[in-house]
BASEDREN-224271 format. One record per atom (N, C-alpha, C): x, y, z. Coordinates in steps of 0.05 Angstrom, whole numbers, padded with zeros to 5 digits, always signed. Each point is the difference from the previous one (the first is absolute). Layout:
REM residues N
XYZ ...
END
This chain:
REM residues 441
+01454+00408-01444 -00015-00020+00015 -00017+00014+00021 -00026-00006+00001 -00017+00013+00020 +00008-00009+00028 -00006+00016+00020 +00009-00005+00028 -00024-00003+00018 +00003-00015+00021 -00021-00002+00021 +00012+00004+00027 -00016+00012+00018 +00007+00004+00028 -00019-00016+00017 +00010-00016+00018 -00016-00018+00016 +00006+00004+00029 -00021+00006+00016 +00004+00002+00029 -00019-00020+00014 +00011-00013+00021 -00015-00021+00014 -00006+00009+00028 -00025-00003+00008 -00008+00006+00027 -00011-00026+00013 +00002-00002+00026 -00012-00023+00014 +00019-00022+00006 -00010-00025+00000 +00013-00023+00012 +00018-00014-00021 +00015-00020+00010 +00017-00016-00019 -00016-00013-00022 -00025-00007+00004 -00016-00012-00022 -00002+00020-00023 -00003+00026+00006 +00000+00020-00021 +00027+00002-00014 +00022-00003+00016 +00027+00001-00012 +00003-00021-00021 -00010-00024+00005 +00002-00022-00020 -00017+00007-00024 -00024+00010+00003 -00016+00008-00023 +00013+00022-00016 +00014+00018+00014 +00014+00022-00015 +00023-00011-00016 +00013-00021+00010 +00021-00012-00015 -00011-00012-00026 -00024-00012+00002 -00013-00010-00024 -00008+00022-00019 -00010+00022+00011 -00007+00023-00017 +00025+00010-00014 +00022+00002+00015 +00025+00010-00012 +00009-00018-00023 -00002-00026+00005 +00008-00019-00021 -00017+00003-00025 -00026+00003+00004 -00019+00002-00023 +00006+00026-00016 +00006+00021+00014 +00005+00026-00013 +00026-00001-00016 +00021-00013+00011 +00025-00002-00015 -00004-00018-00024 -00015-00022+00003 -00005-00017-00023 -00016+00014-00022 -00015+00020+00008 -00016+00016-00020 +00016+00022-00012 +00026+00002+00007 +00017+00020-00013 +00004+00026+00015 -00008+00000+00025 +00004+00025+00017 +00025-00002+00016 +00011+00023+00005 +00025+00002+00017 -00008+00012+00027 +00009-00012+00022 -00007+00011+00026 +00016+00026+00006 -00012+00018+00015 +00014+00024+00009 -00008+00006+00028 +00018+00011+00016 -00007+00008+00027 -00007+00030+00002 -00005+00013-00023 -00007+00028+00000 -00027+00003-00014 -00021+00007+00015 -00027+00001-00011 -00002+00019-00024 +00015+00022+00000 -00002+00019-00021 +00009-00011-00027 +00018-00020+00001 +00010-00012-00025 -00017-00022-00011 -00020-00009+00016 -00016-00023-00008 -00022+00007-00018 -00007-00019-00018 -00023+00003-00017 -00025-00012+00014 +00005-00020+00017 -00021-00013+00015 +00007+00000+00030 -00018+00009+00016 +00003+00000+00029 -00018-00022+00012 +00011-00018+00016 -00016-00021+00012 +00004+00000+00030 -00022+00000+00014 +00000-00002+00029 -00014-00026+00008 +00016-00019+00012 -00013-00024+00010 -00008+00006+00029 -00026+00005+00003 -00011+00012+00025 -00006-00021+00021 -00003+00010+00024 -00010-00017+00023 -00026+00013+00009 -00020-00017+00007 -00025+00011+00010 -00011-00017+00023 +00019-00012+00015 -00008-00019+00020 -00014+00013+00024 +00012+00022+00010 -00012+00015+00022 +00001+00030-00007 -00012+00016+00017 -00004+00028-00005 +00026+00015-00006 +00021-00005+00017 +00025+00014-00004 +00013-00007-00027 -00002-00025-00007 +00012-00008-00026 -00016+00012-00023 -00026+00001+00003 -00017+00013-00021 +00008+00029-00003 +00003+00014+00022 +00008+00028-00001 +00027+00004-00014 +00019-00017+00007 +00026+00002-00013 -00002-00005-00030 -00016-00019-00008 -00003-00006-00029 -00013+00024-00014 -00021+00011+00011 -00013+00023-00012 +00019+00024-00002 +00016+00004+00021 +00019+00023+00000 +00021-00004-00022 +00010-00025-00003 +00021-00005-00020 -00011+00004-00028 -00024-00011-00005 -00013+00005-00026 -00004+00029-00005 -00010+00015+00021 -00005+00028-00003 +00025+00016-00007 +00022-00007+00013 +00026+00014-00006 +00008-00004-00029 -00001-00025-00009 +00008-00006-00028 -00020+00013-00019 -00026+00000+00006 -00019+00012-00018 +00004+00030-00003 +00006+00013+00023 +00003+00029-00001 +00025+00009-00016 +00019-00018-00002 +00025+00006-00014 +00002-00012-00028 -00022-00012-00009 +00000-00013-00026 +00006+00020-00022 +00016-00008-00019 +00004+00017-00024 -00017-00011-00022 -00002+00015-00021 -00017-00008-00023 +00011-00026-00012 -00018-00018-00005 +00007-00025-00012 +00006-00023+00020 +00004+00007+00025 +00004-00021+00020 -00026-00014+00007 +00003-00026+00006 -00024-00016+00008 +00005-00009+00029 -00020+00004+00017 +00001-00008+00028 -00018-00024+00005 +00011-00022+00009 -00015-00025+00005 +00000-00006+00029 -00023-00004+00012 -00003-00010+00027 -00005-00030+00000 +00019-00014+00011 -00002-00030+00001 -00003-00008+00029 -00006-00026+00004 +00001-00011+00027 -00025+00001+00016 +00003-00001+00027 -00022-00005+00018 -00020+00023+00001 +00010+00025+00001 -00019+00023+00001 -00017+00000-00026 +00013-00006-00022 -00015+00000-00026 -00021-00021+00000 +00006-00023+00010 -00020-00022+00001 -00022+00007+00019 +00007+00013+00022 -00020+00007+00021 -00018+00022-00009 +00011+00021-00013 -00016+00024-00007 -00013-00002-00028 +00013-00015-00018 -00010-00001-00027 -00001+00027-00013 -00020+00005-00016 -00002+00025-00015 -00004+00025+00018 -00008-00005+00025 -00003+00023+00019 +00027+00014+00004 +00022-00015-00006 +00026+00012+00004 +00005+00023-00020 -00013-00001-00023 +00003+00022-00019 -00009+00027+00012 -00021-00001+00016 -00010+00025+00012 +00017+00009+00023 +00014-00018+00013 +00017+00007+00023 +00027+00011-00009 +00010-00009-00023 +00025+00010-00011 -00005+00006-00029 -00003+00026-00006 -00008+00008-00027 +00019-00008-00022 +00026-00002+00006 +00019-00005-00021 +00005-00029-00007 -00014-00019+00013 +00004-00028-00006 -00012-00006-00027 +00015-00013-00017 -00009-00007-00027 -00011-00029-00002 +00010-00017+00017 -00008-00028-00002 +00003-00014+00027 -00017-00020+00005 +00000-00015+00025 +00003-00029-00007 +00018-00013+00016 +00006-00029-00004 -00002-00014+00027 -00018-00019+00002 -00004-00014+00026 +00021-00020+00006 -00002-00011+00024 +00020-00019+00010 +00001-00026-00016 -00023-00008-00011 -00001-00026-00014 +00006+00002-00030 +00008+00025-00008 +00005+00003-00029 +00026+00014-00006 +00019+00000+00020 +00025+00014-00005 +00015-00012-00024 -00005-00026-00006 +00014-00012-00022 -00007+00012-00027 -00022+00017+00000 -00008+00013-00025 +00010+00028-00002 +00020+00007+00015 +00009+00028+00002 +00009+00010-00028 +00014-00016-00015 +00010+00010-00026 -00023+00006-00019 -00020-00017+00000 -00023+00005-00018 -00016+00024+00009 -00002+00004+00027 -00014+00023+00010 +00015+00026-00007 +00027-00001+00003 +00016+00024-00007 -00004+00007-00029 +00001-00020-00018 -00003+00006-00029 -00027+00013-00005 -00021-00009+00013 -00026+00013-00005 -00002+00028+00013 +00011+00002+00024 -00002+00026+00014 +00016+00022-00014 +00021-00007-00014 +00016+00021-00014 -00014+00011-00024 -00021-00014-00010 -00014+00010-00024 -00029+00005+00005 -00010-00009+00023 -00029+00002+00006 -00008+00029+00006 -00025+00007-00007 -00011+00026+00006 -00015-00001+00026 -00006-00023+00010 -00015-00003+00025 +00017-00016+00019 -00006+00004+00026 +00014-00015+00021 -00008-00029+00000 +00018-00018+00009 -00004-00029-00001 +00001-00011+00028 -00017-00019+00006 +00000-00013+00026 -00002-00030-00004 +00021-00015+00007 -00001-00029-00001 +00003-00011+00028 -00021-00010+00011 +00001-00012+00027 -00014-00027+00000 -00001-00013+00023 -00013-00026+00002 +00017-00022-00014 -00011-00023-00002 +00013-00022-00013 +00001+00004-00030 +00023-00006-00012 +00002+00003-00029 -00021-00017-00015 -00010+00011-00022 -00020-00015-00016 +00012-00027-00010 +00026+00001-00006 +00014-00024-00009 +00017-00010+00022 -00006-00022+00013 +00016-00009+00023 +00030-00004-00008 +00005-00006-00025 +00028-00005-00008 +00016+00026+00000 -00013+00023+00002 +00015+00025+00000 +00006+00009+00029 -00009-00016+00020 +00005+00007+00028 +00030-00003+00007 +00007+00009+00024 +00028+00000+00008 +00013-00028+00001 -00016-00021+00005 +00013-00026+00003 +00008-00012-00027 -00007+00013-00022 +00011-00010-00025 +00029+00010-00003 +00008+00019+00017 +00027+00011-00002 +00018-00014+00020 +00003-00026-00004 +00016-00015+00019 +00029-00003-00010 +00008+00017-00018 +00029+00001-00007 +00015+00011+00024 +00025-00007+00004 +00015+00009+00023 +00000+00031+00002 -00003+00010+00025 +00000+00028+00005 +00029+00009+00006 +00010+00021-00013 +00027+00009+00006 +00001+00013+00028 +00023-00003+00012 +00004+00012+00026 +00005+00030-00003 -00009+00015+00020 +00006+00029+00000 +00030+00004+00004 +00013+00014-00019 +00029+00004+00002 +00008+00014+00026 +00022-00008+00012 +00011+00013+00023 -00013-00008+00026 -00016-00021+00000 -00013-00009+00025 +00009-00029+00006 +00004-00006+00025 +00009-00026+00008 -00023-00020+00002 -00025+00011+00003 -00023-00017+00005 -00019+00003-00024 -00018-00020-00003 -00020+00000-00020 -00026-00012+00011 -00022+00013-00006 -00026-00010+00007 -00010-00021-00020 -00011-00021+00010 -00010-00022-00017 -00029-00004+00007 -00018+00009-00017 -00029-00002+00005 -00009-00028-00007 -00012-00014+00019 -00008-00027-00004 -00030-00002-00005 -00015+00021+00005 -00029+00000-00004 -00009+00029-00001 -00025+00004-00010 -00012+00026+00000 -00029-00003+00009 -00011+00023+00007 -00028+00000+00009 -00003-00011+00028 -00025+00000+00010 -00006-00009+00027 -00029-00010+00002 -00004-00023+00012 -00027-00010+00004 -00009+00001+00029 +00016+00013+00017 -00008+00003+00028 -00022+00020+00002 -00013+00001+00024 -00023+00017+00004 +00004+00019+00023 +00025+00009+00005 +00005+00019+00022 -00018+00024-00003 -00012+00008+00021 -00021+00021-00001 +00010+00028-00006 +00026+00004+00004 +00011+00027-00002 +00015+00004-00027 +00002-00020-00016 +00019+00000-00023 -00014+00003-00027 +00012+00016-00017 -00010+00005-00027 +00014-00018-00021 +00020-00015+00008 +00017-00014-00020 -00016-00019-00017 -00019-00017+00011 -00014-00018-00018 -00015+00015-00023 -00012+00023+00007 -00014+00014-00021 +00019+00013-00020 +00025+00006+00008 +00019+00012-00017 +00015-00020-00017 +00008-00022+00013 +00018-00019-00013 -00015-00024-00011 -00024-00005+00009 -00014-00023-00009 +00007-00025+00017 -00011-00023-00007 +00005-00025+00016 +00028-00009-00001 +00007-00016+00019 +00028-00011+00002 +00006-00018-00024 +00024+00005-00011 +00009-00016-00023 +00029-00007+00003 +00006-00025+00003 +00028-00009+00003 +00014-00003-00027 +00025+00007+00000 +00016-00006-00024 +00008-00029+00000 +00007-00010-00024 +00009-00027-00002 +00029-00002+00010 +00006-00023+00012 +00027-00004+00011 +00022+00005-00021 -00005-00011-00024 +00021+00002-00020 +00006+00029-00007 -00021+00017-00002 +00004+00028-00006 +00015+00014+00022 -00007-00006+00025 +00014+00012+00023 +00030-00008+00000 +00005-00026-00005 +00028-00009+00000 +00016+00013-00023 -00013+00003-00023 +00014+00013-00023 +00007+00029+00007 -00019+00014+00013 +00006+00028+00007 +00021+00001+00022 -00001-00018+00019 +00020-00001+00022 +00028-00004-00011 +00002-00019-00019 +00026-00005-00012 +00011+00025-00015 -00018+00013-00014 +00009+00024-00015 +00009+00022+00020 -00015+00003+00021 +00008+00020+00020 +00027-00007+00013 +00004-00025+00006 +00025-00009+00011 +00023+00004-00020 -00005-00007-00025 +00021+00003-00020 +00007+00029-00004 -00019+00018+00005 +00007+00029-00003 +00013+00012+00024 +00004-00017+00021 +00015+00010+00023 -00015+00002+00026 -00026-00007+00001 -00015+00003+00024 +00011-00020+00021 +00005+00011+00024 +00010-00017+00022 -00021-00007+00020 -00023+00013-00003 -00023-00005+00018 -00025+00000-00017 -00017-00021+00002 -00025-00001-00013 -00022+00002+00022 -00019+00019-00004 -00020+00005+00020 -00027-00008-00012 -00012-00021+00011 -00025-00010-00010 -00023+00017+00011 -00016+00010-00019 -00022+00018+00008 -00026-00008-00014 -00022+00006+00013 -00027-00002-00011 -00018+00014+00021 -00025+00002-00006 -00017+00011+00021 +00000-00019+00025 +00003-00025-00006 +00003-00020+00021 +00016-00023-00011 +00026-00001+00006 +00017-00020-00011 -00008-00028+00009 -00011-00002+00024 -00006-00027+00011 -00024-00013-00014 -00015+00016-00015 -00022-00012-00016 +00010-00010-00027 +00026+00002-00005 +00011-00008-00026 -00008-00029-00006 -00010-00004-00025 -00006-00026-00010 -00027-00011+00008 -00014+00013+00018 -00026-00010+00009 -00021+00000-00022 +00004+00017-00020 -00018+00002-00023 +00007-00018-00023 +00025-00009-00001 +00009-00016-00023 +00010-00027+00008 +00001-00006+00026 +00009-00026+00009 +00030-00001+00003 +00010-00023+00006 +00029-00003+00004 +00007+00001+00030 +00026+00004+00005 +00010-00002+00027 +00001+00027+00015 -00012+00020-00013 -00002+00026+00014 +00026+00014+00005 +00000+00018+00019 +00024+00015+00006 +00024-00017+00009 -00005-00020+00017 +00023-00017+00008 +00013-00013-00024 -00016-00010-00019 +00011-00012-00024 +00015+00020-00017 -00011+00024-00002 +00013+00021-00016 +00027+00007+00012 +00001+00003+00027 +00025+00006+00013 +00021-00022-00005 -00009-00025+00001 +00019-00022-00005 +00010+00001-00028 -00017+00006-00019 +00008+00001-00028 +00020+00023-00004 -00006+00023+00011 +00018+00023-00003 +00027-00005+00012 +00000-00011+00025 +00025-00005+00013 +00016-00021-00015 -00013-00020-00010 +00014-00021-00015 +00012+00010-00026 -00016+00017-00014 +00009+00010-00026 +00021+00022+00002 -00001+00015+00022 +00017+00023+00003 +00016-00001+00027 +00016-00021+00003 +00015-00002+00025 +00021+00023+00003 +00007+00013-00022 +00020+00021+00001 -00013+00027+00008 -00026+00002+00002 -00013+00025+00010 +00000-00002+00030 +00014+00018+00014 +00003-00004+00029 -00025+00004+00016 -00018+00018-00009 -00024+00006+00016 -00025-00002-00017 -00019-00015+00010 -00028+00000-00010 -00018+00008+00023 -00015+00021-00003 -00015+00012+00022 -00030-00002-00006 -00016-00005+00020 -00029-00002-00003 -00013+00023+00014 -00017+00015-00016 -00015+00022+00011 -00030-00006-00002 -00015+00014+00017 -00030+00000-00002 -00012-00027+00004 +00005-00012+00024 -00011-00026+00007 -00026+00004+00015 -00019-00017-00006 -00026+00001+00014 +00001-00021+00023 -00005+00008+00025 +00006-00018+00022 -00012-00027-00001 -00025-00002-00009 -00013-00026+00001 +00010-00019-00022 +00016+00010-00019 +00012-00017-00020 +00030-00005+00004 +00011+00009+00023 +00027-00007+00006 -00001-00028+00012 +00004-00020-00016 -00004-00028+00007 +00026-00012+00011 -00003-00023+00014 +00024-00015+00008 +00019-00006-00023 -00011-00006-00024 +00016-00006-00023 +00016+00025-00008 -00012+00023+00001 +00015+00025-00007 +00022+00005+00020 -00006-00003+00026 +00020+00004+00021 +00024-00019-00004 -00007-00025-00006 +00021-00020-00005 +00018+00007-00023 -00013+00009-00022 +00016+00008-00024 +00018+00024+00006 -00011+00020+00014 +00017+00023+00007 +00023-00007+00018 -00005-00019+00018 +00021-00008+00019 +00022-00017-00014 -00008-00016-00020 +00019-00019-00012 +00016+00012-00023 -00012+00018-00016 +00013+00009-00024 +00021+00020+00007 +00025-00004-00009 +00022+00016+00009 +00000+00029-00009 -00013+00007-00022 +00000+00027-00009 -00027+00015+00002 -00018-00012+00015 -00025+00014+00007 +00005+00015+00026 -00004+00026+00000 +00005+00016+00024 -00018-00008+00023 +00011-00001+00023 -00016-00004+00024 -00013+00027+00008 -00019+00007-00016 -00014+00026+00002 -00028-00005-00011 -00020+00011+00014 -00027-00002-00011 -00016+00025+00007 -00012+00011-00021 -00018+00023+00003 -00028-00010+00000 -00014+00003+00023 -00026-00013+00004 -00019+00020+00012 -00014+00016-00017 -00018+00021+00011 -00023-00013+00016 -00003+00009+00025 -00021-00010+00017 -00023+00019+00003 +00006+00026-00002 -00020+00022+00000 -00011+00007+00027 -00003-00018+00018 -00009+00006+00027 +00004-00024+00018 -00006+00003+00026 +00004-00022+00019 -00025-00006+00017 -00021+00017-00003 -00024-00006+00015 -00019-00015-00018 -00011-00023+00009 -00017-00016-00017 -00024+00015-00011 -00012+00017+00016 -00024+00014-00009 +00007+00020-00023 +00022+00013+00003 +00009+00018-00022 +00006-00016-00025 +00014-00022+00003 +00007-00017-00023 -00025-00011-00013 -00020-00007+00015 -00025-00009-00012 -00013+00022-00016 +00000+00025+00010 -00011+00022-00016 +00017+00005-00025 +00025-00006+00002 +00018+00003-00023 -00003-00023-00020 -00014-00021+00008 -00002-00025-00016 +00027-00012-00004 +00016+00000+00022 +00026-00012+00000 +00000-00024+00019 +00020-00018-00002 +00002-00022+00020 +00000+00011+00028 -00016-00010+00018 -00004+00012+00026 +00009-00018+00023 +00011-00024-00006 +00009-00018+00021 +00028+00007+00008 +00002+00017+00021 +00027+00009+00008 +00016-00022+00014 -00013-00020+00011 +00015-00022+00011 +00014-00015-00022 -00013-00003-00023 +00013-00012-00024 +00024+00016-00009 -00003+00027+00001 +00022+00017-00008 +00024-00004+00019 -00006-00002+00026 +00022-00004+00019 +00014-00027-00005 -00016-00020-00005 +00012-00027-00006 +00017+00002-00026 -00010+00015-00019 +00015+00003-00025 +00027+00014+00005 +00000+00021+00015 +00025+00014+00007 +00019-00018+00014 -00010-00017+00019 +00017-00019+00014 +00012-00020-00020 -00016-00010-00019 +00010-00019-00019 +00021+00012-00018 -00004+00024-00009 +00020+00014-00017 +00027+00003+00015 -00002+00009+00025 +00024+00005+00016 +00014-00026+00009 -00016-00021+00004 +00012-00026+00007 +00015-00012-00024 -00012+00003-00024 +00013-00011-00024 +00024+00017-00009 -00002+00026+00004 +00021+00019-00008 +00005+00020+00023 +00016-00007+00019 +00005+00017+00024 +00009+00028-00008 +00013+00003-00023 +00011+00026-00008 -00019+00015-00019 -00025-00009-00003 -00018+00012-00019 -00007+00029+00008 -00001+00017-00020 -00009+00028+00004 -00029+00002-00010 -00017+00010+00017 -00029+00001-00007 -00009+00029-00002 -00014+00005-00022 -00012+00027-00005 -00031-00004-00001 -00014+00021+00010 -00029+00000-00003 -00009+00028-00003 -00026+00003-00006 -00013+00027-00001 -00025-00001+00016 -00007+00023+00012 -00024+00003+00015 -00015+00026-00009 -00026-00001+00003 -00017+00023-00006 -00012+00010+00026 +00004+00025+00006 -00012+00012+00024 -00023+00019-00008 -00019+00003+00018 -00022+00018-00006 -00021-00012-00018 -00001-00027-00001 -00021-00013-00017 -00027+00006+00013 -00021+00002-00017 -00027+00006+00011 -00007-00018+00024 -00008+00013+00022 -00009-00014+00023 +00023-00008+00019 +00025+00005-00007 +00022-00007+00017 -00001+00016+00027 -00004-00014+00021 -00002+00013+00027 +00028+00003+00012 +00001+00016+00021 +00026+00003+00014 +00010-00027+00010 -00018-00017+00010 +00008-00026+00009 +00010-00018-00022 -00013+00001-00023 +00009-00016-00023 +00027+00010-00010 +00004+00026+00000 +00027+00010-00008 +00021-00009+00020 -00007+00000+00026 +00019-00009+00020 +00007-00029-00005 -00020-00017-00008 +00006-00028-00007 +00021-00001-00022 -00002+00017-00019 +00021+00001-00022 +00027+00007+00012 +00001+00020+00017 +00026+00008+00012 +00011-00023+00017 -00017-00014+00015 +00009-00022+00016 +00011-00023-00017 -00013-00005-00023 +00010-00021-00018 +00027+00008-00012 +00003+00025-00008 +00025+00009-00011 +00023-00004+00020 -00006+00007+00026 +00020-00004+00021 +00007-00029+00004 -00020-00017-00003 +00003-00029+00004 +00015-00013-00024 -00009+00006-00024 +00011-00013-00024 +00027+00010-00007 +00006+00025+00005 +00027+00012-00005 +00009-00006-00029 -00015+00011-00019 +00008-00002-00028 +00025+00017-00005 +00015-00009-00019 +00024+00015-00007 -00006+00026-00014 -00021-00001-00017 -00008+00024-00015 -00030+00001+00000 -00011+00024+00003 -00029+00004+00000 -00006+00026-00016 -00019-00002-00018 -00011+00023-00013 -00028+00006+00012 -00004+00024+00008 -00026+00008+00012 -00013+00020-00019 -00026-00005-00006 -00014+00018-00018 -00026+00009+00013 -00006+00025-00004 -00026+00011+00009 -00021-00009-00020 -00023-00009+00010 -00021-00010-00017 -00009+00022-00019 -00002-00007-00026 -00009+00018-00021 -00027-00009-00010 -00020+00017+00002 -00027-00006-00008 -00002+00001-00030 -00002-00023-00013 +00000-00002-00029 -00028-00005-00011 -00010+00018-00017 -00027-00003-00011 -00002-00027-00014 -00023-00013+00003 -00006-00025-00013 +00008-00024+00015 +00015+00003+00023 +00007-00023+00016 -00021-00003+00023 -00004-00025+00009 -00019-00004+00022 +00006+00017+00025 +00026+00003+00006 +00008+00015+00024 -00008+00029-00001 -00003+00011-00024 -00007+00028-00003 -00027+00006+00012 -00017-00020+00001 -00028+00003+00009 -00004-00009+00029 +00022-00008+00013 -00003-00009+00027 -00005+00023+00019 -00016-00004+00021 -00004+00021+00019 +00025+00005+00017 -00001+00022+00016 +00022+00006+00019 +00026+00004-00014 +00000+00017-00021 +00025+00008-00012 +00016+00016+00020 +00027-00005+00000 +00017+00012+00020 +00010+00028-00009 -00001+00020+00016 +00010+00027-00007 +00030-00001-00007 +00008+00018-00018 +00028+00000-00009 +00019+00005+00023 -00007+00017+00019 +00020+00006+00021 +00005-00024+00018 -00021-00017+00003 +00004-00025+00016 +00017-00020-00016 -00005-00002-00026 +00016-00017-00017 +00030+00008+00002 +00005+00026-00002 +00027+00010+00001 +00013-00006+00027 -00014+00004+00021 +00011-00006+00027 +00006-00030+00003 -00017-00017-00010 +00005-00028+00002 +00023-00009-00017 +00002+00012-00023 +00023-00005-00018 +00026+00006+00014 +00001+00024+00012 +00025+00008+00013 +00007-00018+00024 -00020-00008+00015 +00004-00018+00023 +00010-00027-00009 -00012-00012-00021 +00009-00026-00010 +00028+00002-00012 +00006+00021-00015 +00026+00003-00011 +00022+00003+00021 -00007+00016+00021 +00020+00004+00022 +00006-00027+00013 -00021-00016+00005 +00005-00026+00012 +00018-00018-00018 -00007-00001-00026 +00016-00017-00017 +00029+00010-00003 +00004+00026+00001 +00028+00010-00002 +00016-00010+00024 -00012-00002+00023 +00015-00011+00023 +00006-00029-00005 -00019-00015-00010 +00004-00029-00005 +00021-00004-00021 -00002+00015-00022 +00019-00003-00022 +00028+00007+00008 +00003+00021+00016 +00027+00008+00010 +00011-00022+00017 -00016-00011+00018 +00010-00022+00017 +00009-00024-00016 -00016-00007-00020 +00007-00023-00017 +00025+00005-00016 +00003+00025-00009 +00025+00007-00015 +00024+00000+00019 -00003+00010+00024 +00022+00000+00019 +00011-00028+00006 -00018-00020-00002 +00009-00027+00005 +00018-00010-00022 +00001+00014-00022 +00018-00008-00023 +00028+00012+00002 +00004+00019+00017 +00026+00013+00002 +00021-00021+00008 +00022+00001-00015 +00022-00020+00004 -00001-00023-00019 -00023-00005-00012 -00002-00022-00019 +00012+00008-00027 +00010-00020-00014 +00010+00004-00028 -00021-00012-00018 -00009+00017-00019 -00023-00008-00017 +00007+00007-00029 -00012-00015-00019 +00002+00006-00028 -00018+00024-00006 +00011+00019-00015 -00014+00024-00008 +00001+00003-00031 -00023+00003-00012 -00002+00005-00029 +00001+00030-00005 +00019+00008-00016 +00005+00029-00005 -00021+00010-00021 -00015+00020+00008 -00020+00012-00018 +00010+00025-00014 +00019+00014+00012 +00009+00025-00012 +00025+00009+00014 +00015+00018-00013 +00024+00011+00011 +00005+00028-00011 +00014+00016+00016 +00007+00027-00008 +00010+00016+00023 +00017+00020-00005 +00011+00018+00020 +00014-00016+00022 +00013-00022-00008 +00016-00015+00020 -00015-00019+00017 -00026-00004-00005 -00017-00017+00016 -00015-00019-00018 -00004-00024+00010 -00018-00020-00014 -00023-00005+00018 -00023-00006-00012 -00025-00005+00015 -00011-00027-00010 -00005-00018+00019 -00010-00026-00007 -00021-00009+00021 -00007-00026-00002 -00020-00012+00017 +00009-00028+00008 -00009-00009+00023 +00002-00028+00008 -00025-00015-00011 +00000-00026+00004 -00023-00015-00009 -00025+00008+00015 +00003+00014+00023 -00022+00007+00017 -00015+00024-00011 +00009+00012-00021 -00011+00025-00010 -00007-00001-00029 -00025+00005-00007 -00009+00002-00028 +00006+00028-00010 +00005+00003-00026 +00007+00027-00011 -00023+00019+00003 +00007+00025+00007 -00018+00023+00000 -00019+00001+00024 -00005-00022+00013 -00019+00001+00022 +00013-00005+00027 +00023-00015+00001 +00013-00006+00025 +00025+00016+00003 +00018-00010+00017 +00024+00016+00007 +00023-00004-00019 +00021+00016+00005 +00024+00001-00016 +00024-00004+00018 +00023-00007-00013 +00025-00002+00014 +00021+00016-00015 +00006+00025+00009 +00021+00015-00013 +00028-00010+00010 +00019-00002-00018 +00027-00008+00007 +00020+00018-00014 +00023+00005+00012 +00020+00017-00014 +00011-00013-00025 +00007+00017-00020 +00011-00010-00025 -00021-00003-00021 +00008+00002-00026 -00018-00003-00022 +00004-00028-00013 -00021-00016+00003 +00001-00028-00009 -00018-00004-00024 +00005-00021-00016 -00016-00004-00024 -00029-00007+00007 -00019+00013-00014 -00028-00006+00003 -00005-00029-00008 -00014-00015+00017 -00006-00028-00005 +00020-00019+00012 +00021+00011+00013 +00019-00018+00014 -00009-00006+00028 +00008-00023+00009 -00005-00008+00028 +00026+00004+00016 -00002+00012+00023 +00023+00005+00017 -00006-00009+00028 +00021-00009+00014 -00003-00008+00028 +00003+00026+00017 -00020+00004+00017 +00000+00025+00015 -00005-00006+00030 +00017+00012+00017 -00005-00002+00029 -00018+00023+00008 -00022-00007+00013 -00019+00021+00009 +00011+00014+00025 +00003+00026-00002 +00013+00016+00021 -00020+00018+00014 -00023+00004-00010 -00020+00018+00013 -00027-00006-00011 -00021+00010+00014 -00027-00005-00007 -00018+00023+00006 -00019+00006-00017 -00021+00020+00004 -00027-00013-00003 -00021+00017+00000 -00027-00012-00002 -00004-00015-00026 +00012+00009-00022 -00004-00013-00025 +00026-00011-00012 +00021+00015+00002 +00025-00006-00014 +00021-00012+00019 +00019-00013-00012 +00024-00010+00014 +00024+00015-00009 +00021+00000+00015 +00026+00010-00008 +00020-00023-00001 +00019+00001-00019 +00018-00022-00002 +00027+00008-00012 +00018-00020+00001 +00026+00003-00013 +00007-00025-00014 +00012+00002-00023 +00008-00024-00016 +00022-00015+00014 -00002-00026+00001 +00021-00016+00011 +00014-00016-00022 +00024-00008+00004 +00015-00013-00021 -00010-00029-00004 
END
């Protein structure tokens, strides 16, 4: 049986696409391997969102290309492939085929051609046959073995016009999945043992706006009603202007929807937000935060900010710091602005020097660490449910509802507990990101 090696770079949306690629390859008669030298086909699901991710993707492709043995085929899939197109062949000499973000469902057919072709192949853009696109693959997606959580993609693409972002050109316009397909996949994930379902899209709060229906609030109600035995349903990537009273009500009422919301704001100064082509009414944002906390006093809020955006003055950066101190988010991701070719922001005047970006990044992160530590210290003494993600060497590591996997904090506890189990834990200590705990009877 031929073998394939698959490596995934980038965000959880890529993880879901890679699961689809994995499924397609197995259905085509390939066996997965975690050793590149043993594989007949090497696949890298790349990320090309910002400069650092692009560099990582090129380096990974380069490493595999330099170690290729005779007869191996190297395929570059995903965002970098869609963004670069055939230019990627010149950047990484050993790449045999390119597969864009909107055509990953054709991986098996591409592999079959690439293994016999004398010339390199590039498939990007929308598929010629719409029925061959990813949304025809609405059969349930298997859960990744050994993980307590599973990502559930509810939409793909993006129709927003943020000035700094390459995603619309890479992923295409926003496309919601049908409720029935999402429910079928959610049931399959739950049946395979997933204890947490994490709803993802480029913007989950735009779900259904293109196909009608009750949108994200209705989807949450359907998922909660169909899967009452799944303890946690988590919402990621919310767009602030689409966090409606109906969504807040659904999150507050449904017993297995986590009181957690990831809502990237990107900045806090109206002028910077206008240059970003983002919602700029900060008074509305403040009212939204008040509404969320009033409806769910225990809600954990995550956001992201970009520092060093073109034209950001010292005073505008200080406005961001002041807002962070005021809003006191539980989790914040800070990113240095990355100048991406082809985006409107790349042509803006007053680009910020890298040393200033770095200094602002460090200052914002230091402030948030103080805030996060204080918010974590307030949890000491509480008994909370913890979902176990892993165990070994006499220790188990899990998370509370306040923490999304891979990006937020952890709770290590003594003893090796089953992955996917929920345990009651008394919080005994707190750090900037992580909590310490002990299991209670």
